[in-house]
C-alpha positions as CSV (number, residue, x, y, z in Angstrom):
1,X,-110.0,80.9,-72.0
2,X,-107.4,83.5,-72.8
3,X,-106.6,83.8,-69.1
4,X,-106.2,80.0,-68.8
5,X,-103.6,80.2,-71.7
6,X,-101.5,82.4,-69.4
7,X,-101.4,79.9,-66.5
8,X,-98.1,78.6,-65.3
9,X,-96.3,77.5,-62.2
10,X,-95.7,81.1,-61.0
11,X,-99.4,82.2,-61.0
12,X,-101.3,79.0,-60.4
13,X,-101.1,75.5,-58.8
14,X,-99.8,74.1,-62.1
15,X,-96.7,72.0,-61.5
16,X,-93.4,73.3,-63.0
17,X,-93.1,70.2,-65.1
18,X,-96.4,71.0,-66.8
19,X,-95.3,74.6,-67.7
20,X,-96.0,75.6,-71.3
21,X,-93.0,76.4,-73.4
22,X,-93.4,80.1,-73.2
23,X,-93.8,80.2,-69.4
24,X,-91.1,82.0,-67.3
25,X,-88.8,79.7,-65.4
26,X,-90.1,79.0,-61.8
27,X,-86.9,80.4,-60.2
28,X,-85.1,83.3,-61.8
29,X,-81.5,83.7,-60.5
30,X,-79.5,86.8,-61.4
31,X,-75.9,85.9,-62.3
32,X,-73.4,86.9,-59.6
33,X,-70.3,86.8,-61.8
34,X,-68.7,84.3,-59.5
35,X,-67.4,80.9,-60.5
36,X,-69.5,77.8,-59.8
37,X,-68.7,75.6,-56.8
38,X,-67.6,76.5,-53.3
39,X,-66.8,80.1,-52.6
40,X,-63.8,81.4,-50.7
41,X,-64.5,81.4,-47.0
42,X,-67.3,78.9,-47.0
43,X,-67.2,76.1,-44.4
44,X,-65.5,73.0,-45.7
45,X,-67.2,69.7,-46.2
46,X,-64.6,67.0,-45.6
47,X,-65.0,63.3,-46.3
48,X,-66.0,61.6,-43.0
49,X,-63.6,59.0,-41.6
50,X,-65.4,55.7,-41.0
51,X,-65.0,54.2,-37.5
52,X,-62.5,51.4,-37.0
53,X,-65.3,48.8,-36.8
54,X,-66.1,49.6,-40.5
55,X,-62.5,49.1,-41.6
56,X,-61.7,45.6,-42.8
57,X,-58.0,46.2,-43.8
58,X,-55.4,48.6,-42.4
59,X,-52.1,49.1,-44.3
60,X,-49.5,50.9,-42.2
61,X,-47.0,52.9,-44.2
62,X,-44.0,53.4,-41.8
63,X,-40.8,55.3,-42.8
64,X,-37.7,53.2,-42.6
65,X,-35.0,55.9,-42.6
66,X,-34.8,59.5,-41.5
67,X,-35.1,61.8,-44.5
68,X,-32.6,64.3,-42.8
69,X,-29.7,62.1,-41.6
70,X,-30.8,58.8,-43.2
71,X,-30.5,56.9,-39.9
72,X,-32.7,53.8,-39.4
73,X,-36.1,54.5,-37.7
74,X,-37.8,52.2,-35.3
75,X,-41.0,50.4,-36.4
76,X,-42.9,51.1,-33.2
77,X,-44.0,54.7,-32.5
78,X,-42.7,56.6,-29.5
79,X,-44.8,59.0,-27.3
80,X,-43.3,62.0,-29.2
81,X,-44.5,60.8,-32.6
82,X,-47.6,62.6,-34.0
83,X,-50.8,60.8,-35.0
84,X,-50.6,59.1,-38.4
85,X,-52.4,60.8,-41.3
86,X,-55.1,58.6,-43.0
87,X,-56.7,57.9,-46.3
88,X,-59.6,55.5,-46.6
89,X,-60.4,53.7,-49.9
90,X,-63.9,52.1,-50.2
91,X,-64.9,49.5,-52.8
92,X,-68.0,47.4,-53.2
93,X,-67.6,43.6,-53.4
94,X,-69.3,41.9,-56.3
95,X,-72.9,41.7,-55.2
96,X,-74.4,38.2,-55.6
97,X,-77.3,36.8,-53.7
98,X,-76.4,33.7,-51.6
99,X,-78.5,30.9,-52.9
100,X,-79.3,27.9,-50.7
101,X,-80.8,24.8,-52.4
102,X,-82.7,22.3,-50.3
103,X,-82.8,18.8,-51.8
104,X,-85.3,16.1,-50.8
105,X,-83.5,12.8,-51.5
106,X,-85.0,9.4,-52.0
107,X,-83.7,6.0,-51.0
108,X,-84.8,2.5,-52.2
109,X,-85.0,-0.1,-49.5
110,X,-82.7,-3.0,-50.4
111,X,-85.1,-5.5,-48.6
112,X,-88.6,-4.7,-49.9
113,X,-87.7,-2.3,-52.7
114,X,-89.9,0.6,-51.4
115,X,-88.8,4.1,-52.2
116,X,-88.7,6.5,-49.3
117,X,-88.4,10.2,-50.0
118,X,-87.5,12.9,-47.5
119,X,-89.8,15.9,-48.1
120,X,-88.7,19.5,-47.9
121,X,-90.5,21.1,-44.9
122,X,-93.5,23.4,-45.7
123,X,-91.9,26.2,-43.7
124,X,-88.9,26.1,-46.0
125,X,-91.0,25.9,-49.2
126,X,-93.1,28.8,-48.1
127,X,-90.4,31.4,-49.0
128,X,-88.2,31.6,-52.1
129,X,-86.6,34.9,-51.2
130,X,-84.9,36.1,-48.1
131,X,-86.2,39.1,-46.0
132,X,-83.2,41.3,-46.8
133,X,-83.6,40.8,-50.6
134,X,-87.3,41.5,-50.4
135,X,-86.6,44.6,-48.2
136,X,-84.1,46.0,-50.6
137,X,-86.6,45.8,-53.4
138,X,-89.2,47.6,-51.3
139,X,-86.6,50.2,-50.3
140,X,-85.8,50.9,-54.0
141,X,-89.5,51.2,-54.7
142,X,-90.4,53.4,-51.8
143,X,-87.3,55.6,-51.5
144,X,-85.9,55.7,-55.1
145,X,-89.2,55.3,-56.9
146,X,-88.3,52.2,-59.0
147,X,-91.1,50.8,-61.1
148,X,-92.0,47.1,-61.1
149,X,-90.0,46.4,-64.2
150,X,-87.1,48.4,-62.7
151,X,-87.2,46.1,-59.7
152,X,-87.2,43.1,-62.0
153,X,-84.2,44.4,-63.8
154,X,-82.3,45.2,-60.5
155,X,-83.0,41.7,-59.2
156,X,-81.3,40.2,-62.2
157,X,-78.5,42.6,-62.8
158,X,-77.5,43.7,-59.3
159,X,-78.2,40.5,-57.3
160,X,-77.7,37.9,-60.1
161,X,-81.0,36.1,-59.4
162,X,-83.8,36.7,-62.0
163,X,-87.2,37.6,-60.6
164,X,-90.5,37.6,-62.4
165,X,-93.0,40.5,-62.2
166,X,-95.4,38.2,-60.4
167,X,-92.8,37.5,-57.7
168,X,-92.2,41.3,-57.3
169,X,-95.9,41.8,-56.7
170,X,-96.1,38.9,-54.3
171,X,-93.1,40.2,-52.3
172,X,-94.7,43.7,-52.2
173,X,-98.0,42.2,-50.9
174,X,-96.1,40.5,-48.2
175,X,-94.2,43.7,-47.3
176,X,-97.5,45.5,-47.3
177,X,-98.9,43.2,-44.6
178,X,-95.7,43.5,-42.6
179,X,-96.0,47.3,-42.6
180,X,-99.7,47.5,-41.7
181,X,-99.0,47.8,-37.9
182,X,-96.5,50.5,-38.6
183,X,-99.0,52.4,-40.7
184,X,-101.5,52.2,-37.9
185,X,-98.9,53.4,-35.4
186,X,-98.1,56.4,-37.6
187,X,-101.8,57.2,-38.0
188,X,-102.2,57.1,-34.2
189,X,-99.4,59.7,-33.9
190,X,-100.3,62.0,-36.7
191,X,-104.1,62.3,-36.3
192,X,-104.1,63.8,-32.7
193,X,-100.9,65.9,-33.4
194,X,-101.3,69.5,-32.4
195,X,-99.9,70.8,-35.7
196,X,-99.7,69.1,-39.1
197,X,-99.6,70.0,-42.8
198,X,-102.0,68.4,-45.2
199,X,-102.0,68.1,-49.0
200,X,-103.3,65.8,-51.8
201,X,-102.3,64.9,-55.3
202,X,-103.7,62.7,-58.0
203,X,-103.2,58.9,-58.2
204,X,-104.3,56.1,-60.4
205,X,-105.7,52.6,-59.7
206,X,-106.0,50.5,-62.9
207,X,-106.4,53.8,-64.8
208,X,-109.1,55.2,-62.6
209,X,-108.8,58.4,-60.7
210,X,-107.7,58.3,-57.0
211,X,-106.2,60.8,-54.6
212,X,-103.1,60.4,-52.5
213,X,-103.5,62.3,-49.2
214,X,-100.6,63.2,-47.0
215,X,-100.4,64.6,-43.4
216,X,-97.0,65.6,-42.1
217,X,-95.7,66.5,-38.6
218,X,-92.1,67.1,-37.6
219,X,-91.5,63.4,-36.9
220,X,-94.1,61.5,-39.0
221,X,-95.8,61.4,-42.4
222,X,-99.1,59.6,-43.0
223,X,-100.3,58.7,-46.5
224,X,-103.7,57.4,-47.6
225,X,-105.0,56.7,-51.1
226,X,-108.7,57.4,-51.4
227,X,-111.4,57.5,-54.1
228,X,-112.4,61.1,-53.2
229,X,-110.7,64.5,-53.0
230,X,-113.4,66.0,-50.8
231,X,-114.2,65.9,-47.1
232,X,-114.6,62.1,-47.2
233,X,-111.0,61.8,-48.3
234,X,-109.8,64.3,-45.7
235,X,-111.5,62.3,-42.9
236,X,-110.0,59.0,-44.2
237,X,-106.7,60.7,-43.6
238,X,-107.2,62.5,-40.4
239,X,-110.2,60.7,-38.8
240,X,-113.8,61.7,-38.4
241,X,-113.0,64.4,-35.9
242,X,-110.1,66.4,-37.3
243,X,-107.8,67.5,-34.5
244,X,-105.1,70.2,-34.2
245,X,-104.0,73.1,-36.4
246,X,-103.9,72.3,-40.1
247,X,-101.7,74.0,-42.7
248,X,-103.0,73.6,-46.2
249,X,-104.0,75.4,-49.4
250,X,-107.4,76.8,-50.1
251,X,-109.0,73.6,-51.5
252,X,-112.7,73.4,-50.6
253,X,-112.3,70.2,-48.6
254,X,-110.5,72.0,-45.9
255,X,-113.6,74.2,-45.2
256,X,-114.7,71.4,-42.9
257,X,-112.0,72.6,-40.5
258,X,-112.9,75.7,-38.4
259,X,-111.0,78.7,-39.8
260,X,-109.4,79.5,-36.5
261,X,-107.6,76.1,-36.7
262,X,-106.3,76.6,-40.2
263,X,-103.2,78.1,-41.7
264,X,-103.5,79.0,-45.4
265,X,-100.3,78.6,-47.4
266,X,-98.8,81.9,-48.3
267,X,-96.8,80.3,-51.2
268,X,-100.1,79.6,-52.8
269,X,-101.3,83.1,-52.1
270,X,-98.2,84.5,-53.8
271,X,-99.1,82.7,-56.9
272,X,-102.7,84.1,-56.7
273,X,-101.3,87.6,-56.4
274,X,-99.0,86.9,-59.4
275,X,-102.0,85.8,-61.4
276,X,-103.7,89.1,-60.6
277,X,-100.7,90.9,-62.0
278,X,-100.6,88.8,-65.1
279,X,-104.3,89.4,-65.8
280,X,-103.5,93.1,-66.1
281,X,-106.0,95.9,-66.0
282,X,-107.5,97.0,-62.7
283,X,-106.2,93.8,-61.0
284,X,-102.6,94.5,-61.7
285,X,-101.9,97.2,-59.2
286,X,-103.8,95.3,-56.5
287,X,-101.8,92.2,-57.2
288,X,-98.5,94.1,-57.1
289,X,-99.3,95.6,-53.7
290,X,-100.4,92.2,-52.3
291,X,-97.3,90.6,-53.7
292,X,-95.1,93.3,-52.1
293,X,-96.7,92.7,-48.7
294,X,-96.4,88.9,-49.1
295,X,-92.7,89.3,-49.7
296,X,-92.4,91.6,-46.6
297,X,-94.1,88.9,-44.6
298,X,-91.6,86.2,-45.8
299,X,-88.7,88.6,-45.1
300,X,-89.9,88.9,-41.5
301,X,-90.6,85.1,-41.2
302,X,-87.1,84.2,-42.3
303,X,-85.8,86.3,-39.4
304,X,-88.0,84.3,-37.0
305,X,-87.1,81.0,-38.6
306,X,-83.4,81.7,-38.4
307,X,-83.6,82.7,-34.8
308,X,-82.6,86.4,-35.2
309,X,-86.1,87.5,-34.2
310,X,-88.8,86.1,-31.9
311,X,-92.3,85.1,-33.0
312,X,-93.6,87.7,-30.5
313,X,-91.9,90.4,-32.6
314,X,-93.5,89.0,-35.7
315,X,-96.9,89.0,-34.1
316,X,-96.5,92.7,-33.2
317,X,-95.6,93.6,-36.8
318,X,-98.6,91.7,-38.2
319,X,-101.1,93.1,-35.7
320,X,-99.5,96.5,-35.9
321,X,-99.8,97.2,-39.6
322,X,-99.4,94.2,-42.0
323,X,-102.7,92.5,-41.3
324,X,-104.7,95.7,-41.8
325,X,-102.9,96.6,-45.0
326,X,-103.5,93.1,-46.5
327,X,-107.2,93.2,-45.5
328,X,-107.5,96.7,-47.1
329,X,-106.0,95.5,-50.3
330,X,-108.2,92.4,-50.4
331,X,-111.3,94.6,-50.0
332,X,-110.1,96.8,-52.8
333,X,-109.8,93.6,-54.9
334,X,-113.3,92.6,-54.1
335,X,-114.5,96.0,-55.5
336,X,-112.4,96.0,-58.6
337,X,-113.7,95.4,-62.2
338,X,-111.9,92.1,-62.8
339,X,-114.4,89.4,-61.9
340,X,-111.8,86.7,-61.4
341,X,-109.7,88.9,-59.1
342,X,-112.8,90.0,-57.1
343,X,-113.8,86.4,-56.6
344,X,-110.3,85.3,-55.4
345,X,-110.1,88.2,-53.0
346,X,-113.5,87.4,-51.6
347,X,-112.5,83.8,-51.0
348,X,-109.3,84.9,-49.2
349,X,-111.2,87.4,-47.1
350,X,-113.5,84.5,-45.8
351,X,-110.3,82.8,-44.6
352,X,-108.6,86.0,-43.3
353,X,-108.0,84.7,-39.7
354,X,-106.3,81.6,-41.2
355,X,-103.7,83.8,-42.9
356,X,-102.0,84.6,-39.5
357,X,-102.3,81.5,-37.4
358,X,-98.5,80.9,-37.7
359,X,-97.8,84.2,-35.9
360,X,-99.8,83.0,-32.8
361,X,-98.7,79.4,-32.5
362,X,-95.3,77.7,-32.2
363,X,-94.7,74.9,-34.7
364,X,-97.0,76.5,-37.4
365,X,-95.3,77.8,-40.6
366,X,-96.8,80.2,-43.2
367,X,-96.4,77.7,-46.0
368,X,-97.5,74.2,-46.7
369,X,-94.1,73.2,-48.0
370,X,-93.7,70.3,-45.5
371,X,-96.7,68.4,-47.0
372,X,-95.6,69.3,-50.6
373,X,-92.1,68.0,-50.0
374,X,-93.5,64.8,-48.6
375,X,-95.7,64.3,-51.7
376,X,-92.9,64.9,-54.1
377,X,-91.4,61.4,-54.0
378,X,-95.0,60.0,-54.5
379,X,-95.4,62.2,-57.6
380,X,-92.1,61.0,-59.0
381,X,-93.2,57.4,-58.3
382,X,-96.5,58.0,-60.0
383,X,-94.8,59.4,-63.1
384,X,-92.7,56.3,-63.4
385,X,-95.3,53.6,-62.6
386,X,-98.6,55.3,-63.6
387,X,-100.1,54.5,-60.2
388,X,-101.3,51.0,-59.1
389,X,-103.3,48.3,-60.7
390,X,-105.2,47.1,-57.6
391,X,-106.5,48.2,-54.2
392,X,-103.8,46.0,-52.7
393,X,-101.1,47.9,-54.6
394,X,-102.5,51.2,-53.3
395,X,-102.3,49.8,-49.7
396,X,-98.7,48.9,-50.3
397,X,-97.8,52.4,-51.6
398,X,-99.5,54.2,-48.8
399,X,-97.9,52.0,-46.1
400,X,-94.4,52.0,-47.7
401,X,-94.5,55.8,-48.2
402,X,-95.6,56.4,-44.7
403,X,-92.9,54.2,-43.2
404,X,-90.0,55.4,-45.4
405,X,-90.9,59.1,-45.1
406,X,-91.4,58.8,-41.3
407,X,-88.0,57.1,-40.8
408,X,-86.3,59.7,-42.9
409,X,-87.9,62.5,-40.9
410,X,-86.5,60.7,-37.8
411,X,-83.1,60.2,-39.4
412,X,-83.3,56.5,-39.0
413,X,-82.3,53.6,-41.3
414,X,-85.1,52.7,-43.6
415,X,-83.7,49.4,-44.8
416,X,-83.0,47.9,-41.3
417,X,-86.6,48.5,-40.3
418,X,-88.0,46.9,-43.4
419,X,-86.0,43.8,-42.8
420,X,-87.1,43.6,-39.1
421,X,-90.7,44.1,-40.0
422,X,-90.7,41.4,-42.7
423,X,-88.9,38.9,-40.5
424,X,-91.4,39.5,-37.7
425,X,-94.3,39.1,-40.2
426,X,-92.9,35.8,-41.6
427,X,-92.5,34.3,-38.1
428,X,-95.8,35.6,-36.7
429,X,-94.0,37.8,-34.2
430,X,-95.1,41.2,-33.0
431,X,-94.3,43.9,-35.4
432,X,-91.3,46.1,-34.4
433,X,-92.1,49.6,-33.1
434,X,-90.9,52.5,-35.2
435,X,-87.7,53.9,-33.8
436,X,-87.9,57.4,-32.2
437,X,-86.3,60.4,-33.8
438,X,-82.6,61.1,-33.2
């Protein structure tokens, strides 16, 4: 229990937001003595000039007289004149939804007195909100983590058309159905992918525990909400026969994957090593040595990632000395007097081949950061909305997160696709295919 009191984000999987008050900050930066902001010599970041098609008004400021001799100047440019300088000013118009009212009129026959009423077609009465408005609300929910009441407020304040919570839910259910084919398309791409990172985090359905699973490749992200955190949940995400190389932490569910097809996250291992140091005693020296070698590994990996070194060079370094040193330290840890440290070292030794998969295979990284980054928006959404209230709400979340995260990985416009998918669904047309990466 005393050891658990010392847990924080630096020595366990505890989130930084859950750190106790006395915990050290997750990132400690030494002051450099320089002023904040851009430093001398750094590459400039200028405001981009929008193309002519995006400019509605052009105001030409032309000099009328020469500032040297005061002679009149022509209005039209000559071939010798330089290009004009420019300054663009952008402003939003007042946003107000365009409301169309359909009226079914009635007329009384002057001959027999019968009243004939023209009915509003069922196809028109089926929808009260246009696809772009519904897509914008889904975009705010999936990309900016707005809650249901936040969407209700945005509909009234931003668009000028009040919307009930029931209508928000109905629109989300419609969007969920529209995105079901895209979710299947993403699953068909991610599951057989040769390399992917996998992670999971807690979720809620009507207050009951669920798990949000994520699998991420370089161009797609698949999310699935499942009742279980074990192997059943993993297979719901990746299929019955898990394919490819998997980057993950040391959670027991991943033991279903052969160790030679796994990459254990070294960022998690660093926290394990820091925990050994914090426990003190016989474990401290072992933890310090392991942490030193982990930092050496990351130093070499950054050179490979930045292109200054090749992965072949990294493999030689690992096989030449680093792997043997780490294994020797782990074996020392197994034999030490600290029961907790001995147990952790024994568990890591069982996965020893999975510590070095990234050195042998292109596309594999030593950390599980890709999956953790993909889950971060979902965690923020969960903190704001406390999960979902129904299974249908869970399906909406997993489909929306899958589509929005995939399109962002591909550097494609999320809102345009949401509009196209909803229009196709409302008109019983084939769902649009997800655009490929730029």
